[in-house]
PDBQT receptor file of N, H, CA, C and O in Angstrom, charges set to zero:
ATOM      1  N   MET A   1    -124.946   7.635-117.212  1.00  0.00    +0.000 N 
ATOM      2  CA  MET A   1    -124.788   7.753-115.785  1.00  0.00    +0.000 C 
ATOM      3  C   MET A   1    -125.518   6.631-115.065  1.00  0.00    +0.000 C 
ATOM      4  O   MET A   1    -125.009   6.085-114.086  1.00  0.00    +0.000 OA
ATOM      5  N   SER A   2    -126.701   6.285-115.542  1.00  0.00    +0.000 N 
ATOM      6  H   SER A   2    -127.115   6.729-116.337  1.00  0.00    +0.000 HD
ATOM      7  CA  SER A   2    -127.510   5.317-114.823  1.00  0.00    +0.000 C 
ATOM      8  C   SER A   2    -128.552   4.724-115.757  1.00  0.00    +0.000 C 
ATOM      9  O   SER A   2    -128.973   5.374-116.714  1.00  0.00    +0.000 OA
ATOM     10  N   PRO A   3    -128.969   3.498-115.484  1.00  0.00    +0.000 N 
ATOM     11  CA  PRO A   3    -130.086   2.946-116.262  1.00  0.00    +0.000 C 
ATOM     12  C   PRO A   3    -131.406   3.619-115.894  1.00  0.00    +0.000 C 
ATOM     13  O   PRO A   3    -132.431   3.332-116.513  1.00  0.00    +0.000 OA
ATOM     14  N   PHE A   4    -131.404   4.502-114.906  1.00  0.00    +0.000 N 
ATOM     15  H   PHE A   4    -130.572   4.735-114.403  1.00  0.00    +0.000 HD
ATOM     16  CA  PHE A   4    -132.604   5.218-114.490  1.00  0.00    +0.000 C 
ATOM     17  C   PHE A   4    -132.665   6.630-115.060  1.00  0.00    +0.000 C 
ATOM     18  O   PHE A   4    -133.399   7.477-114.550  1.00  0.00    +0.000 OA
ATOM     19  N   VAL A   5    -131.901   6.880-116.107  1.00  0.00    +0.000 N 
ATOM     20  H   VAL A   5    -131.305   6.192-116.521  1.00  0.00    +0.000 HD
ATOM     21  CA  VAL A   5    -131.939   8.139-116.847  1.00  0.00    +0.000 C 
ATOM     22  C   VAL A   5    -132.548   7.829-118.203  1.00  0.00    +0.000 C 
ATOM     23  O   VAL A   5    -132.206   6.827-118.831  1.00  0.00    +0.000 OA
ATOM     24  N   GLN A   6    -133.458   8.695-118.657  1.00  0.00    +0.000 N 
ATOM     25  H   GLN A   6    -133.736   9.509-118.147  1.00  0.00    +0.000 HD
ATOM     26  CA  GLN A   6    -134.085   8.469-119.955  1.00  0.00    +0.000 C 
ATOM     27  C   GLN A   6    -133.030   8.418-121.053  1.00  0.00    +0.000 C 
ATOM     28  O   GLN A   6    -132.131   9.259-121.081  1.00  0.00    +0.000 OA
ATOM     29  N   PRO A   7    -133.123   7.446-121.960  1.00  0.00    +0.000 N 
ATOM     30  CA  PRO A   7    -132.170   7.362-123.073  1.00  0.00    +0.000 C 
ATOM     31  C   PRO A   7    -132.202   8.633-123.923  1.00  0.00    +0.000 C 
ATOM     32  O   PRO A   7    -133.250   9.253-124.107  1.00  0.00    +0.000 OA
ATOM     33  N   ALA A   8    -131.059   8.993-124.421  1.00  0.00    +0.000 N 
ATOM     34  H   ALA A   8    -130.208   8.490-124.271  1.00  0.00    +0.000 HD
ATOM     35  CA  ALA A   8    -130.893  10.137-125.326  1.00  0.00    +0.000 C 
ATOM     36  C   ALA A   8    -131.305  11.458-124.678  1.00  0.00    +0.000 C 
ATOM     37  O   ALA A   8    -131.591  12.424-125.387  1.00  0.00    +0.000 OA
ATOM     38  N   SER A   9    -131.340  11.519-123.354  1.00  0.00    +0.000 N 
ATOM     39  H   SER A   9    -131.108  10.735-122.779  1.00  0.00    +0.000 HD
ATOM     40  CA  SER A   9    -131.675  12.771-122.686  1.00  0.00    +0.000 C 
ATOM     41  C   SER A   9    -130.402  13.574-122.440  1.00  0.00    +0.000 C 
ATOM     42  O   SER A   9    -129.297  13.032-122.443  1.00  0.00    +0.000 OA
ATOM     43  N   LEU A  10    -130.576  14.853-122.230  1.00  0.00    +0.000 N 
ATOM     44  H   LEU A  10    -131.474  15.294-122.227  1.00  0.00    +0.000 HD
ATOM     45  CA  LEU A  10    -129.446  15.750-122.012  1.00  0.00    +0.000 C 
ATOM     46  C   LEU A  10    -129.703  16.561-120.750  1.00  0.00    +0.000 C 
ATOM     47  O   LEU A  10    -130.774  17.147-120.589  1.00  0.00    +0.000 OA
ATOM     48  N   CYS A  11    -128.742  16.593-119.876  1.00  0.00    +0.000 N 
ATOM     49  H   CYS A  11    -127.873  16.118-120.007  1.00  0.00    +0.000 HD
ATOM     50  CA  CYS A  11    -128.835  17.395-118.657  1.00  0.00    +0.000 C 
ATOM     51  C   CYS A  11    -127.677  18.388-118.689  1.00  0.00    +0.000 C 
ATOM     52  O   CYS A  11    -126.511  17.993-118.723  1.00  0.00    +0.000 OA
ATOM     53  N   GLU A  12    -128.000  19.659-118.678  1.00  0.00    +0.000 N 
ATOM     54  H   GLU A  12    -128.947  19.980-118.651  1.00  0.00    +0.000 HD
ATOM     55  CA  GLU A  12    -126.983  20.703-118.770  1.00  0.00    +0.000 C 
ATOM     56  C   GLU A  12    -126.699  21.356-117.423  1.00  0.00    +0.000 C 
ATOM     57  O   GLU A  12    -126.168  22.465-117.374  1.00  0.00    +0.000 OA
ATOM     58  N   GLN A  13    -127.043  20.687-116.341  1.00  0.00    +0.000 N 
ATOM     59  H   GLN A  13    -127.474  19.786-116.381  1.00  0.00    +0.000 HD
ATOM     60  CA  GLN A  13    -126.790  21.209-115.002  1.00  0.00    +0.000 C 
ATOM     61  C   GLN A  13    -125.331  20.983-114.616  1.00  0.00    +0.000 C 
ATOM     62  O   GLN A  13    -124.640  20.154-115.207  1.00  0.00    +0.000 OA
ATOM     63  N   LEU A  14    -124.884  21.721-113.633  1.00  0.00    +0.000 N 
ATOM     64  H   LEU A  14    -125.446  22.394-113.153  1.00  0.00    +0.000 HD
ATOM     65  CA  LEU A  14    -123.520  21.605-113.138  1.00  0.00    +0.000 C 
ATOM     66  C   LEU A  14    -123.449  20.553-112.033  1.00  0.00    +0.000 C 
ATOM     67  O   LEU A  14    -124.232  20.584-111.083  1.00  0.00    +0.000 OA
ATOM     68  N   PHE A  15    -122.497  19.618-112.169  1.00  0.00    +0.000 N 
ATOM     69  H   PHE A  15    -121.862  19.593-112.940  1.00  0.00    +0.000 HD
ATOM     70  CA  PHE A  15    -122.268  18.578-111.174  1.00  0.00    +0.000 C 
ATOM     71  C   PHE A  15    -120.780  18.567-110.830  1.00  0.00    +0.000 C 
ATOM     72  O   PHE A  15    -119.948  18.945-111.655  1.00  0.00    +0.000 OA
ATOM     73  N   ASP A  16    -120.446  18.137-109.618  1.00  0.00    +0.000 N 
ATOM     74  H   ASP A  16    -121.122  17.830-108.948  1.00  0.00    +0.000 HD
ATOM     75  CA  ASP A  16    -119.062  17.866-109.249  1.00  0.00    +0.000 C 
ATOM     76  C   ASP A  16    -119.070  16.762-108.197  1.00  0.00    +0.000 C 
ATOM     77  O   ASP A  16    -120.099  16.121-107.981  1.00  0.00    +0.000 OA
ATOM     78  N   HIS A  17    -117.961  16.538-107.556  1.00  0.00    +0.000 N 
ATOM     79  H   HIS A  17    -117.125  17.058-107.732  1.00  0.00    +0.000 HD
ATOM     80  CA  HIS A  17    -117.881  15.439-106.593  1.00  0.00    +0.000 C 
ATOM     81  C   HIS A  17    -118.855  15.607-105.428  1.00  0.00    +0.000 C 
ATOM     82  O   HIS A  17    -119.260  14.615-104.822  1.00  0.00    +0.000 OA
ATOM     83  N   THR A  18    -119.235  16.833-105.105  1.00  0.00    +0.000 N 
ATOM     84  H   THR A  18    -118.905  17.639-105.597  1.00  0.00    +0.000 HD
ATOM     85  CA  THR A  18    -120.180  17.022-104.004  1.00  0.00    +0.000 C 
ATOM     86  C   THR A  18    -121.613  16.682-104.415  1.00  0.00    +0.000 C 
ATOM     87  O   THR A  18    -122.493  16.581-103.560  1.00  0.00    +0.000 OA
ATOM     88  N   SER A  19    -121.852  16.506-105.706  1.00  0.00    +0.000 N 
ATOM     89  H   SER A  19    -121.137  16.588-106.401  1.00  0.00    +0.000 HD
ATOM     90  CA  SER A  19    -123.173  16.075-106.165  1.00  0.00    +0.000 C 
ATOM     91  C   SER A  19    -123.523  14.710-105.589  1.00  0.00    +0.000 C 
ATOM     92  O   SER A  19    -124.679  14.448-105.256  1.00  0.00    +0.000 OA
ATOM     93  N   ILE A  20    -122.527  13.845-105.472  1.00  0.00    +0.000 N 
ATOM     94  H   ILE A  20    -121.588  14.057-105.742  1.00  0.00    +0.000 HD
ATOM     95  CA  ILE A  20    -122.736  12.529-104.861  1.00  0.00    +0.000 C 
ATOM     96  C   ILE A  20    -123.057  12.692-103.378  1.00  0.00    +0.000 C 
ATOM     97  O   ILE A  20    -123.927  11.997-102.853  1.00  0.00    +0.000 OA
ATOM     98  N   LEU A  21    -122.361  13.605-102.698  1.00  0.00    +0.000 N 
ATOM     99  H   LEU A  21    -121.655  14.170-103.125  1.00  0.00    +0.000 HD
ATOM    100  CA  LEU A  21    -122.626  13.835-101.279  1.00  0.00    +0.000 C 
ATOM    101  C   LEU A  21    -124.038  14.383-101.070  1.00  0.00    +0.000 C 
ATOM    102  O   LEU A  21    -124.719  13.993-100.121  1.00  0.00    +0.000 OA
ATOM    103  N   LYS A  22    -124.478  15.279-101.945  1.00  0.00    +0.000 N 
ATOM    104  H   LYS A  22    -123.925  15.596-102.716  1.00  0.00    +0.000 HD
ATOM    105  CA  LYS A  22    -125.840  15.798-101.854  1.00  0.00    +0.000 C 
ATOM    106  C   LYS A  22    -126.851  14.667-102.032  1.00  0.00    +0.000 C 
ATOM    107  O   LYS A  22    -127.854  14.605-101.321  1.00  0.00    +0.000 OA
ATOM    108  N   PHE A  23    -126.585  13.782-102.976  1.00  0.00    +0.000 N 
ATOM    109  H   PHE A  23    -125.771  13.832-103.554  1.00  0.00    +0.000 HD
ATOM    110  CA  PHE A  23    -127.455  12.636-103.214  1.00  0.00    +0.000 C 
ATOM    111  C   PHE A  23    -127.539  11.758-101.956  1.00  0.00    +0.000 C 
ATOM    112  O   PHE A  23    -128.628  11.337-101.568  1.00  0.00    +0.000 OA
ATOM    113  N   LEU A  24    -126.407  11.485-101.329  1.00  0.00    +0.000 N 
ATOM    114  H   LEU A  24    -125.522  11.827-101.645  1.00  0.00    +0.000 HD
ATOM    115  CA  LEU A  24    -126.397  10.672-100.111  1.00  0.00    +0.000 C 
ATOM    116  C   LEU A  24    -127.181  11.350 -98.986  1.00  0.00    +0.000 C 
ATOM    117  O   LEU A  24    -127.886  10.685 -98.226  1.00  0.00    +0.000 OA
ATOM    118  N   GLY A  25    -127.055  12.664 -98.884  1.00  0.00    +0.000 N 
ATOM    119  H   GLY A  25    -126.482  13.204 -99.501  1.00  0.00    +0.000 HD
ATOM    120  CA  GLY A  25    -127.822  13.402 -97.887  1.00  0.00    +0.000 C 
ATOM    121  C   GLY A  25    -129.316  13.305 -98.133  1.00  0.00    +0.000 C 
ATOM    122  O   GLY A  25    -130.094  13.188 -97.186  1.00  0.00    +0.000 OA
ATOM    123  N   GLU A  26    -129.727  13.353 -99.403  1.00  0.00    +0.000 N 
ATOM    124  H   GLU A  26    -129.094  13.448-100.172  1.00  0.00    +0.000 HD
ATOM    125  CA  GLU A  26    -131.144  13.216 -99.749  1.00  0.00    +0.000 C 
ATOM    126  C   GLU A  26    -131.680  11.847 -99.335  1.00  0.00    +0.000 C 
ATOM    127  O   GLU A  26    -132.780  11.739 -98.794  1.00  0.00    +0.000 OA
ATOM    128  N   LYS A  27    -130.907  10.824 -99.591  1.00  0.00    +0.000 N 
ATOM    129  H   LYS A  27    -130.013  10.911-100.031  1.00  0.00    +0.000 HD
ATOM    130  CA  LYS A  27    -131.380   9.457 -99.367  1.00  0.00    +0.000 C 
ATOM    131  C   LYS A  27    -131.295   9.006 -97.921  1.00  0.00    +0.000 C 
ATOM    132  O   LYS A  27    -132.139   8.233 -97.468  1.00  0.00    +0.000 OA
ATOM    133  N   PHE A  28    -130.296   9.472 -97.189  1.00  0.00    +0.000 N 
ATOM    134  H   PHE A  28    -129.611  10.100 -97.558  1.00  0.00    +0.000 HD
ATOM    135  CA  PHE A  28    -130.051   8.910 -95.862  1.00  0.00    +0.000 C 
ATOM    136  C   PHE A  28    -130.058   9.912 -94.710  1.00  0.00    +0.000 C 
ATOM    137  O   PHE A  28    -129.890   9.518 -93.556  1.00  0.00    +0.000 OA
ATOM    138  N   ASN A  29    -130.252  11.204 -95.002  1.00  0.00    +0.000 N 
ATOM    139  H   ASN A  29    -130.389  11.524 -95.939  1.00  0.00    +0.000 HD
ATOM    140  CA  ASN A  29    -130.170  12.181 -93.920  1.00  0.00    +0.000 C 
ATOM    141  C   ASN A  29    -131.203  13.297 -94.086  1.00  0.00    +0.000 C 
ATOM    142  O   ASN A  29    -130.881  14.468 -93.883  1.00  0.00    +0.000 OA
ATOM    143  N   SER A  30    -132.405  12.958 -94.442  1.00  0.00    +0.000 N 
ATOM    144  H   SER A  30    -132.667  12.007 -94.607  1.00  0.00    +0.000 HD
ATOM    145  CA  SER A  30    -133.517  13.925 -94.542  1.00  0.00    +0.000 C 
ATOM    146  C   SER A  30    -133.223  15.104 -95.470  1.00  0.00    +0.000 C 
ATOM    147  O   SER A  30    -133.681  16.218 -95.219  1.00  0.00    +0.000 OA
ATOM    148  N   GLY A  31    -132.477  14.872 -96.518  1.00  0.00    +0.000 N 
ATOM    149  H   GLY A  31    -132.104  13.967 -96.722  1.00  0.00    +0.000 HD
ATOM    150  CA  GLY A  31    -132.226  15.919 -97.499  1.00  0.00    +0.000 C 
ATOM    151  C   GLY A  31    -131.029  16.803 -97.241  1.00  0.00    +0.000 C 
ATOM    152  O   GLY A  31    -130.762  17.710 -98.029  1.00  0.00    +0.000 OA
ATOM    153  N   LYS A  32    -130.311  16.577 -96.185  1.00  0.00    +0.000 N 
ATOM    154  H   LYS A  32    -130.528  15.840 -95.545  1.00  0.00    +0.000 HD
ATOM    155  CA  LYS A  32    -129.159  17.423 -95.837  1.00  0.00    +0.000 C 
ATOM    156  C   LYS A  32    -127.900  16.583 -95.733  1.00  0.00    +0.000 C 
ATOM    157  O   LYS A  32    -127.943  15.406 -95.374  1.00  0.00    +0.000 OA
ATOM    158  N   TYR A  33    -126.777  17.213 -96.056  1.00  0.00    +0.000 N 
ATOM    159  H   TYR A  33    -126.742  18.169 -96.348  1.00  0.00    +0.000 HD
ATOM    160  CA  TYR A  33    -125.472  16.588 -95.828  1.00  0.00    +0.000 C 
ATOM    161  C   TYR A  33    -124.738  17.437 -94.808  1.00  0.00    +0.000 C 
ATOM    162  O   TYR A  33    -124.766  17.130 -93.616  1.00  0.00    +0.000 OA
ATOM    163  N   THR A  34    -124.085  18.495 -95.253  1.00  0.00    +0.000 N 
ATOM    164  H   THR A  34    -124.063  18.745 -96.221  1.00  0.00    +0.000 HD
ATOM    165  CA  THR A  34    -123.520  19.521 -94.369  1.00  0.00    +0.000 C 
ATOM    166  C   THR A  34    -123.801  20.871 -95.008  1.00  0.00    +0.000 C 
ATOM    167  O   THR A  34    -124.107  20.937 -96.199  1.00  0.00    +0.000 OA
ATOM    168  N   ASP A  35    -123.703  21.940 -94.242  1.00  0.00    +0.000 N 
ATOM    169  H   ASP A  35    -123.454  21.885 -93.275  1.00  0.00    +0.000 HD
ATOM    170  CA  ASP A  35    -123.940  23.266 -94.808  1.00  0.00    +0.000 C 
ATOM    171  C   ASP A  35    -122.983  23.555 -95.955  1.00  0.00    +0.000 C 
ATOM    172  O   ASP A  35    -123.378  24.141 -96.963  1.00  0.00    +0.000 OA
ATOM    173  N   LEU A  36    -121.746  23.153 -95.808  1.00  0.00    +0.000 N 
ATOM    174  H   LEU A  36    -121.426  22.677 -94.989  1.00  0.00    +0.000 HD
ATOM    175  CA  LEU A  36    -120.747  23.393 -96.854  1.00  0.00    +0.000 C 
ATOM    176  C   LEU A  36    -121.144  22.713 -98.163  1.00  0.00    +0.000 C 
ATOM    177  O   LEU A  36    -121.074  23.325 -99.229  1.00  0.00    +0.000 OA
ATOM    178  N   VAL A  37    -121.556  21.463 -98.084  1.00  0.00    +0.000 N 
ATOM    179  H   VAL A  37    -121.613  20.966 -97.219  1.00  0.00    +0.000 HD
ATOM    180  CA  VAL A  37    -121.968  20.721 -99.282  1.00  0.00    +0.000 C 
ATOM    181  C   VAL A  37    -123.314  21.232 -99.789  1.00  0.00    +0.000 C 
ATOM    182  O   VAL A  37    -123.471  21.467-100.987  1.00  0.00    +0.000 OA
ATOM    183  N   ASP A  38    -124.281  21.405 -98.896  1.00  0.00    +0.000 N 
ATOM    184  H   ASP A  38    -124.153  21.214 -97.923  1.00  0.00    +0.000 HD
ATOM    185  CA  ASP A  38    -125.628  21.817 -99.304  1.00  0.00    +0.000 C 
ATOM    186  C   ASP A  38    -125.644  23.179 -99.986  1.00  0.00    +0.000 C 
ATOM    187  O   ASP A  38    -126.489  23.422-100.848  1.00  0.00    +0.000 OA
ATOM    188  N   ASN A  39    -124.733  24.065 -99.620  1.00  0.00    +0.000 N 
ATOM    189  H   ASN A  39    -124.047  23.867 -98.921  1.00  0.00    +0.000 HD
ATOM    190  CA  ASN A  39    -124.720  25.416-100.186  1.00  0.00    +0.000 C 
ATOM    191  C   ASN A  39    -123.924  25.554-101.473  1.00  0.00    +0.000 C 
ATOM    192  O   ASN A  39    -123.881  26.635-102.061  1.00  0.00    +0.000 OA
ATOM    193  N   ARG A  40    -123.294  24.473-101.920  1.00  0.00    +0.000 N 
ATOM    194  H   ARG A  40    -123.330  23.595-101.443  1.00  0.00    +0.000 HD
ATOM    195  CA  ARG A  40    -122.560  24.545-103.192  1.00  0.00    +0.000 C 
ATOM    196  C   ARG A  40    -123.534  24.688-104.355  1.00  0.00    +0.000 C 
ATOM    197  O   ARG A  40    -124.627  24.123-104.332  1.00  0.00    +0.000 OA
ATOM    198  N   ALA A  41    -123.134  25.440-105.363  1.00  0.00    +0.000 N 
ATOM    199  H   ALA A  41    -122.246  25.899-105.381  1.00  0.00    +0.000 HD
ATOM    200  CA  ALA A  41    -124.000  25.727-106.514  1.00  0.00    +0.000 C 
ATOM    201  C   ALA A  41    -123.926  24.618-107.561  1.00  0.00    +0.000 C 
ATOM    202  O   ALA A  41    -123.662  24.875-108.736  1.00  0.00    +0.000 OA
ATOM    203  N   VAL A  42    -124.162  23.392-107.125  1.00  0.00    +0.000 N 
ATOM    204  H   VAL A  42    -124.377  23.183-106.171  1.00  0.00    +0.000 HD
ATOM    205  CA  VAL A  42    -124.204  22.244-108.033  1.00  0.00    +0.000 C 
ATOM    206  C   VAL A  42    -125.463  21.441-107.728  1.00  0.00    +0.000 C 
ATOM    207  O   VAL A  42    -126.030  21.538-106.639  1.00  0.00    +0.000 OA
ATOM    208  N   GLN A  43    -125.889  20.653-108.701  1.00  0.00    +0.000 N 
ATOM    209  H   GLN A  43    -125.429  20.574-109.586  1.00  0.00    +0.000 HD
ATOM    210  CA  GLN A  43    -127.063  19.803-108.521  1.00  0.00    +0.000 C 
ATOM    211  C   GLN A  43    -126.687  18.509-107.822  1.00  0.00    +0.000 C 
ATOM    212  O   GLN A  43    -125.528  18.095-107.825  1.00  0.00    +0.000 OA
ATOM    213  N   SER A  44    -127.676  17.886-107.233  1.00  0.00    +0.000 N 
ATOM    214  H   SER A  44    -128.618  18.223-107.231  1.00  0.00    +0.000 HD
ATOM    215  CA  SER A  44    -127.504  16.551-106.669  1.00  0.00    +0.000 C 
ATOM    216  C   SER A  44    -127.408  15.541-107.813  1.00  0.00    +0.000 C 
ATOM    217  O   SER A  44    -127.941  15.770-108.899  1.00  0.00    +0.000 OA
ATOM    218  N   ALA A  45    -126.735  14.439-107.565  1.00  0.00    +0.000 N 
ATOM    219  H   ALA A  45    -126.302  14.252-106.683  1.00  0.00    +0.000 HD
ATOM    220  CA  ALA A  45    -126.638  13.377-108.569  1.00  0.00    +0.000 C 
ATOM    221  C   ALA A  45    -128.005  12.769-108.873  1.00  0.00    +0.000 C 
ATOM    222  O   ALA A  45    -128.146  12.056-109.867  1.00  0.00    +0.000 OA
ATOM    223  N   SER A  46    -129.001  13.031-108.052  1.00  0.00    +0.000 N 
ATOM    224  H   SER A  46    -128.886  13.610-107.245  1.00  0.00    +0.000 HD
ATOM    225  CA  SER A  46    -130.346  12.509-108.311  1.00  0.00    +0.000 C 
ATOM    226  C   SER A  46    -131.099  13.330-109.356  1.00  0.00    +0.000 C 
ATOM    227  O   SER A  46    -132.128  12.878-109.859  1.00  0.00    +0.000 OA
ATOM    228  N   PHE A  47    -130.618  14.507-109.692  1.00  0.00    +0.000 N 
ATOM    229  H   PHE A  47    -129.782  14.874-109.284  1.00  0.00    +0.000 HD
ATOM    230  CA  PHE A  47    -131.328  15.428-110.584  1.00  0.00    +0.000 C 
ATOM    231  C   PHE A  47    -131.707  14.797-111.926  1.00  0.00    +0.000 C 
ATOM    232  O   PHE A  47    -132.859  14.941-112.337  1.00  0.00    +0.000 OA
ATOM    233  N   PRO A  48    -130.806  14.107-112.631  1.00  0.00    +0.000 N 
ATOM    234  CA  PRO A  48    -131.181  13.569-113.948  1.00  0.00    +0.000 C 
ATOM    235  C   PRO A  48    -131.956  12.249-113.895  1.00  0.00    +0.000 C 
ATOM    236  O   PRO A  48    -132.384  11.754-114.937  1.00  0.00    +0.000 OA
ATOM    237  N   LEU A  49    -132.144  11.676-112.718  1.00  0.00    +0.000 N 
ATOM    238  H   LEU A  49    -131.797  12.078-111.871  1.00  0.00    +0.000 HD
ATOM    239  CA  LEU A  49    -132.834  10.392-112.623  1.00  0.00    +0.000 C 
ATOM    240  C   LEU A  49    -134.320  10.561-112.913  1.00  0.00    +0.000 C 
ATOM    241  O   LEU A  49    -134.927  11.553-112.510  1.00  0.00    +0.000 OA
ATOM    242  N   ASP A  50    -134.900   9.596-113.611  1.00  0.00    +0.000 N 
ATOM    243  H   ASP A  50    -134.407   8.790-113.938  1.00  0.00    +0.000 HD
ATOM    244  CA  ASP A  50    -136.303   9.627-113.996  1.00  0.00    +0.000 C 
ATOM    245  C   ASP A  50    -137.141   8.949-112.914  1.00  0.00    +0.000 C 
ATOM    246  O   ASP A  50    -136.953   7.766-112.628  1.00  0.00    +0.000 OA
ATOM    247  N   ASP A  51    -138.055   9.692-112.320  1.00  0.00    +0.000 N 
ATOM    248  H   ASP A  51    -138.207  10.653-112.552  1.00  0.00    +0.000 HD
ATOM    249  CA  ASP A  51    -138.880   9.153-111.234  1.00  0.00    +0.000 C 
ATOM    250  C   ASP A  51    -139.724   7.965-111.682  1.00  0.00    +0.000 C 
ATOM    251  O   ASP A  51    -139.940   7.037-110.904  1.00  0.00    +0.000 OA
ATOM    252  N   ASN A  52    -140.202   7.980-112.920  1.00  0.00    +0.000 N 
ATOM    253  H   ASN A  52    -140.027   8.734-113.553  1.00  0.00    +0.000 HD
ATOM    254  CA  ASN A  52    -141.011   6.864-113.418  1.00  0.00    +0.000 C 
ATOM    255  C   ASN A  52    -140.188   5.586-113.528  1.00  0.00    +0.000 C 
ATOM    256  O   ASN A  52    -140.664   4.511-113.164  1.00  0.00    +0.000 OA
ATOM    257  N   LEU A  53    -138.972   5.690-114.020  1.00  0.00    +0.000 N 
ATOM    258  H   LEU A  53    -138.585   6.564-114.316  1.00  0.00    +0.000 HD
ATOM    259  CA  LEU A  53    -138.117   4.517-114.111  1.00  0.00    +0.000 C 
ATOM    260  C   LEU A  53    -137.770   3.995-112.718  1.00  0.00    +0.000 C 
ATOM    261  O   LEU A  53    -137.715   2.784-112.503  1.00  0.00    +0.000 OA
ATOM    262  N   LEU A  54    -137.538   4.900-111.780  1.00  0.00    +0.000 N 
ATOM    263  H   LEU A  54    -137.582   5.884-111.955  1.00  0.00    +0.000 HD
ATOM    264  CA  LEU A  54    -137.229   4.493-110.405  1.00  0.00    +0.000 C 
ATOM    265  C   LEU A  54    -138.426   3.817-109.745  1.00  0.00    +0.000 C 
ATOM    266  O   LEU A  54    -138.269   2.794-109.079  1.00  0.00    +0.000 OA
ATOM    267  N   ALA A  55    -139.618   4.379-109.924  1.00  0.00    +0.000 N 
ATOM    268  H   ALA A  55    -139.746   5.210-110.466  1.00  0.00    +0.000 HD
ATOM    269  CA  ALA A  55    -140.819   3.855-109.272  1.00  0.00    +0.000 C 
ATOM    270  C   ALA A  55    -141.193   2.473-109.801  1.00  0.00    +0.000 C 
ATOM    271  O   ALA A  55    -141.639   1.613-109.042  1.00  0.00    +0.000 OA
ATOM    272  N   ASN A  56    -141.012   2.265-111.095  1.00  0.00    +0.000 N 
ATOM    273  H   ASN A  56    -140.650   2.964-111.712  1.00  0.00    +0.000 HD
ATOM    274  CA  ASN A  56    -141.397   0.994-111.704  1.00  0.00    +0.000 C 
ATOM    275  C   ASN A  56    -140.308  -0.054-111.627  1.00  0.00    +0.000 C 
ATOM    276  O   ASN A  56    -140.551  -1.228-111.903  1.00  0.00    +0.000 OA
ATOM    277  N   GLY A  57    -139.116   0.358-111.256  1.00  0.00    +0.000 N 
ATOM    278  H   GLY A  57    -138.918   1.312-111.032  1.00  0.00    +0.000 HD
ATOM    279  CA  GLY A  57    -138.000  -0.584-111.233  1.00  0.00    +0.000 C 
ATOM    280  C   GLY A  57    -137.523  -0.933-112.632  1.00  0.00    +0.000 C 
ATOM    281  O   GLY A  57    -136.648  -1.782-112.805  1.00  0.00    +0.000 OA
ATOM    282  N   ALA A  58    -138.101  -0.273-113.631  1.00  0.00    +0.000 N 
ATOM    283  H   ALA A  58    -138.811   0.416-113.490  1.00  0.00    +0.000 HD
ATOM    284  CA  ALA A  58    -137.703  -0.522-115.018  1.00  0.00    +0.000 C 
ATOM    285  C   ALA A  58    -136.404   0.212-115.304  1.00  0.00    +0.000 C 
ATOM    286  O   ALA A  58    -136.103   1.228-114.678  1.00  0.00    +0.000 OA
ATOM    287  N   THR A  59    -135.664  -0.292-116.220  1.00  0.00    +0.000 N 
ATOM    288  H   THR A  59    -135.909  -1.118-116.728  1.00  0.00    +0.000 HD
ATOM    289  CA  THR A  59    -134.440   0.379-116.632  1.00  0.00    +0.000 C 
ATOM    290  C   THR A  59    -134.465   0.568-118.138  1.00  0.00    +0.000 C 
ATOM    291  O   THR A  59    -135.104  -0.193-118.866  1.00  0.00    +0.000 OA
ATOM    292  N   ALA A  60    -133.779   1.566-118.577  1.00  0.00    +0.000 N 
ATOM    293  H   ALA A  60    -133.261   2.183-117.986  1.00  0.00    +0.000 HD
ATOM    294  CA  ALA A  60    -133.655   1.800-120.008  1.00  0.00    +0.000 C 
ATOM    295  C   ALA A  60    -132.811   0.677-120.617  1.00  0.00    +0.000 C 
ATOM    296  O   ALA A  60    -131.903   0.166-119.962  1.00  0.00    +0.000 OA
ATOM    297  N   PRO A  61    -133.094   0.297-121.841  1.00  0.00    +0.000 N 
ATOM    298  CA  PRO A  61    -132.297  -0.738-122.471  1.00  0.00    +0.000 C 
ATOM    299  C   PRO A  61    -130.874  -0.259-122.708  1.00  0.00    +0.000 C 
ATOM    300  O   PRO A  61    -130.651   0.934-122.914  1.00  0.00    +0.000 OA
ATOM    301  N   PRO A  62    -129.910  -1.168-122.684  1.00  0.00    +0.000 N 
ATOM    302  CA  PRO A  62    -128.532  -0.749-122.955  1.00  0.00    +0.000 C 
ATOM    303  C   PRO A  62    -128.392  -0.271-124.388  1.00  0.00    +0.000 C 
ATOM    304  O   PRO A  62    -129.152  -0.704-125.254  1.00  0.00    +0.000 OA
ATOM    305  N   PRO A  63    -127.442   0.607-124.661  1.00  0.00    +0.000 N 
ATOM    306  CA  PRO A  63    -127.251   1.091-126.033  1.00  0.00    +0.000 C 
ATOM    307  C   PRO A  63    -126.819  -0.048-126.936  1.00  0.00    +0.000 C 
ATOM    308  O   PRO A  63    -126.152  -0.989-126.505  1.00  0.00    +0.000 OA
ATOM    309  N   SER A  64    -127.206   0.054-128.182  1.00  0.00    +0.000 N 
ATOM    310  H   SER A  64    -127.748   0.818-128.532  1.00  0.00    +0.000 HD
ATOM    311  CA  SER A  64    -126.858  -0.962-129.175  1.00  0.00    +0.000 C 
ATOM    312  C   SER A  64    -125.416  -0.777-129.613  1.00  0.00    +0.000 C 
ATOM    313  O   SER A  64    -124.950   0.348-129.791  1.00  0.00    +0.000 OA
ATOM    314  N   MET A  65    -124.726  -1.870-129.781  1.00  0.00    +0.000 N 
ATOM    315  H   MET A  65    -125.104  -2.784-129.636  1.00  0.00    +0.000 HD
ATOM    316  CA  MET A  65    -123.329  -1.825-130.250  1.00  0.00    +0.000 C 
ATOM    317  C   MET A  65    -123.251  -2.093-131.745  1.00  0.00    +0.000 C 
ATOM    318  O   MET A  65    -122.160  -2.178-132.309  1.00  0.00    +0.000 OA
ATOM    319  N   ASP A  66    -124.424  -2.228-132.395  1.00  0.00    +0.000 N 
ATOM    320  H   ASP A  66    -125.310  -2.159-131.937  1.00  0.00    +0.000 HD
ATOM    321  CA  ASP A  66    -124.471  -2.535-133.823  1.00  0.00    +0.000 C 
ATOM    322  C   ASP A  66    -124.516  -1.258-134.641  1.00  0.00    +0.000 C 
ATOM    323  O   ASP A  66    -125.590  -0.701-134.867  1.00  0.00    +0.000 OA
ATOM    324  N   ASP A  67    -123.365  -0.792-135.085  1.00  0.00    +0.000 N 
ATOM    325  H   ASP A  67    -122.492  -1.245-134.901  1.00  0.00    +0.000 HD
ATOM    326  CA  ASP A  67    -123.316   0.412-135.933  1.00  0.00    +0.000 C 
ATOM    327  C   ASP A  67    -122.625   0.136-137.221  1.00  0.00    +0.000 C 
ATOM    328  O   ASP A  67    -122.492   1.032-138.055  1.00  0.00    +0.000 OA
TER     329      ASP A  67
C-alpha cells in the first residue's frame, strides 16, 4: 500500500473507498469528512501507516525481485 507501512506486516481491518475519504478528512479537515463517511464501519487509510516511518521520512526498502 505504501512505503510507510512496515514490511511483511498484516492489517486485517476493513477498508473500502471511503477509507481514502476518512484519511483526507484527518489530514485536511480536523479529523472529519462528513457524517455519512465518518460513521461508516471501516478504517481510515492512515490506519496501517507506521508513525515512525512517517516521522523520520524513512521508507521501507522495495521488495526484492530475486527469487
